Structure formats: C-alpha cells, structure tokens
C-alpha positions in Angstrom: 0.0 0.0 0.0 1.1 3.5 -0.8 1.4 6.1 2.1 -0.8 9.0 1.0 0.7 11.1 3.8 3.7 11.8 1.5 1.3 13.8 -0.7 0.6 16.4 1.9 2.4 19.8 1.3 2.9 21.9 4.3 2.3 25.4 2.8 2.6 27.1 6.2 6.2 26.2 6.6 7.5 26.8 3.1 10.5 29.1 3.5 11.5 29.7 -0.2 9.5 31.5 -2.8 9.9 28.5 -5.2 9.8 24.9 -3.9 9.6 21.7 -5.9 8.2 18.3 -5.1 8.4 15.1 -7.1 6.0 12.2 -6.8 6.5 8.8 -8.5 3.1 7.2 -8.9 3.1 3.4 -9.3 0.5 0.6 -9.1 0.2 0.9 -5.3 -0.7 4.6 -5.5 -3.5 3.9 -8.0 -4.8 1.0 -6.0 -4.7 3.0 -2.7 -6.4 6.1 -4.2 -9.2 3.8 -5.5 -10.2 5.8 -8.6 -12.4 4.2 -11.2 -10.6 5.3 -14.4 -7.0 4.2 -13.8 -6.0 1.2 -11.7 -2.3 1.0 -12.5 0.6 2.8 -14.2 3.9 4.6 -13.8 3.7 8.4 -13.8 6.1 11.0 -12.5 4.5 14.2 -11.2 6.5 17.3 -10.6 4.8 20.0 -8.4 6.4 23.5 -8.3 5.0 25.8 -5.6 5.4 29.5 -6.0 4.8 31.5 -2.8 3.2 34.9 -3.4 2.4 37.5 -0.7 -1.2 36.3 -0.1 -1.5 33.0 -2.0 0.4 30.1 -3.5 0.5 28.9 -7.1 1.0 25.2 -7.8 2.1 24.0 -11.2 1.7 20.3 -11.9 3.5 18.4 -14.7 2.5 14.7 -15.1 4.3 12.4 -17.5 4.2 8.6 -17.9 1.9 5.7 -18.8 -1.3 4.4 -17.2 -3.1 1.1 -17.8 -6.8 1.4 -18.8 -9.3 -1.0 -20.4 -9.8 -0.7 -24.2 -13.3 0.4 -25.1 -13.6 -2.3 -27.7 -12.0 -5.5 -26.5 -11.8 -4.6 -22.7 -8.2 -5.8 -22.5 -5.8 -3.5 -20.6 -3.8 -1.1 -22.7 -1.0 1.2 -22.0 -1.9 4.9 -22.5 0.9 7.5 -22.5 0.0 10.8 -20.7 1.6 14.2 -20.5 -0.3 17.0 -18.8 0.3 20.4 -17.2 -2.1 21.8 -14.6 -2.3 24.8 -12.4 -4.1 25.7 -9.2 -4.0 28.6 -6.8 -4.2 28.1 -3.0 -4.9 30.6 -0.2 -5.4 30.4 3.5 -8.9 30.8 5.0 -11.3 29.7 7.8 -12.3 26.4 6.2 -11.3 24.1 3.4 -13.0 25.0 0.1 -12.6 24.1 -3.6 -13.8 26.5 -6.3 -12.7 25.8 -9.9 -8.9 26.3 -10.0 -8.8 27.9 -6.5 -8.5 26.1 -3.2 -8.8 27.6 0.3 -6.9 25.7 2.9 -7.7 26.0 6.6 -5.3 28.6 8.1 -4.7 26.5 11.3 -3.8 23.4 9.4 -1.8 25.0 6.6 -1.4 21.8 4.6 -2.7 20.7 1.2 -3.2 17.1 0.3 -2.5 16.8 -3.4 -3.0 13.0 -3.7 -6.5 13.2 -5.1 -5.7 16.3 -7.2 -2.9 14.5 -8.9 -5.2 11.5 -9.6 -7.9 13.9 -11.1 -5.2 15.6 -13.3 -4.0 12.1 -14.6 -7.6 11.0 -15.2 -8.5 14.2 -17.0 -5.5 13.9 -19.3 -6.8 10.6 -20.8 -8.4 10.7 -24.2 -12.2 10.2 -24.4 -11.8 7.0 -26.4 -9.5 4.3 -25.1 -8.8 2.1 -28.1 -5.8 -0.1 -29.0 -3.8 0.7 -32.1 -5.1 -1.1 -35.2 -4.6 -4.8 -35.0 -3.7 -4.8 -31.3 -7.2 -5.6 -29.9 -7.9 -9.1 -28.5 -8.8 -11.2 -31.6 -11.1 -13.6 -29.7 -13.2 -10.6 -28.4 -13.3 -9.1 -31.8 -14.7 -12.4 -33.2 -17.4 -12.5 -30.5 -18.3 -8.9 -31.2 -18.6 -9.6 -34.9 -20.9 -12.6 -34.2 -23.3 -10.5 -32.2 -23.2 -7.5 -34.4 -26.6 -6.5 -35.9 -25.0 -6.3 -39.3 -24.1 -10.0 -39.2 -26.4 -11.9 -41.6 -26.5 -14.9 -39.3 -28.3 -12.8 -36.7 -31.1 -12.2 -39.2 -30.8 -8.4 -38.7 -29.1 -7.7 -41.9 -32.1 -6.1 -43.4 -32.5 -2.5 -42.5 -35.9 -1.9 -41.1 -37.3 1.6 -41.3 -40.1 2.9 -39.1 -43.1 3.8 -41.2 -43.0 7.4 -40.3 -39.5 7.7 -41.7 -40.3 5.9 -45.0 -41.7 9.1 -46.6 -38.5 11.0 -45.7 -36.4 8.2 -47.1 -38.3 8.6 -50.4 -37.6 12.3 -50.5 -34.0 11.7 -49.8 -33.8 9.3 -52.7 -35.6 11.8 -55.0 -33.0 14.5 -54.0 -30.1 12.2 -54.8 -31.4 11.6 -58.3 
C-alpha cells in the first residue's frame, strides 16, 4: 500500500519563494487512491509551488503511462499521458474548492494533493481508449462480430425503417437523383 501522507504539502512552513516536489506514482498509488478510471501505471509528477504574498501557485507536470481498459475489447492497454495543470491556494477559515482555486484552513496549513494528482491524470486521458489497429484481443473481436446487428447470421441484416420515416427516405432518394 502507498502512504498517501507523503502527498501532503505543508504550505505554512515553506521558506523559499519557489519549492519543488516530485511524486512517483506506481500501481500501489493507483490502488490506494481507488479511482475508477485508472488502476495502475507509472507516472512522474512534478509540483512546483510558488509562494506569493497572499496565496500560492502550484504547477503540476505529469508524464508517464497508465493502464486502462480498451473500449472495444476490454483488454488492458498502456496509455501515455503528459499534462500540465495549475491551481491557486490561499489560507482561509475552512477548506473550500472552487474551480482552480482552493482555500486551505489557516490553522492546518497543509494541502493534500493525492486526489488532485489523480484527477489531473484521469482528465489527461483521451475520451476514447482504443488499442492501435490490430492490437485488440482477436477472440473478443470475433465475438463482437458474431453479435453485431450487421451480421447476416443474426437475421438483422435487413435495414428496417419505421413507417413514419419511410416518406422522408423517399424524399432523400428523390433529391439524390
């Protein structure tokens, strides 16, 4: 198990104007955080904290690979990621998150970035998770083809049109000619 305490940044005690942190995410991090999108991977995250007079700016750079299921064959696939994110943090009476601005309780003075980092990694994933051409699980592709409505064996090869659309289909054919 990964110790998520290492992801807590003590903003109150930062002495320098610019401070850097590096986190190496591995399978244990992703399993401990328990997110639904990513369950394993190897990602390096660099966090640079710039201390201003009344707030902090945090710049995140994430780079590496994560393992996610393919949307077609459901086999795990390696997805490279590279992302840059930014948030601003200030001290206040209670913890509060608003868009790219976080208020940290003044008495505590620490910011837990474990979940923020996971969100940044998950948001950097493309919408479609698909293997490169020819890399999907062949057995699963065969099963999908067997159950496809376009497969003539399933008896669904004929295109059925609802009666209310048949007139529009006629107009469409007239326009083509």
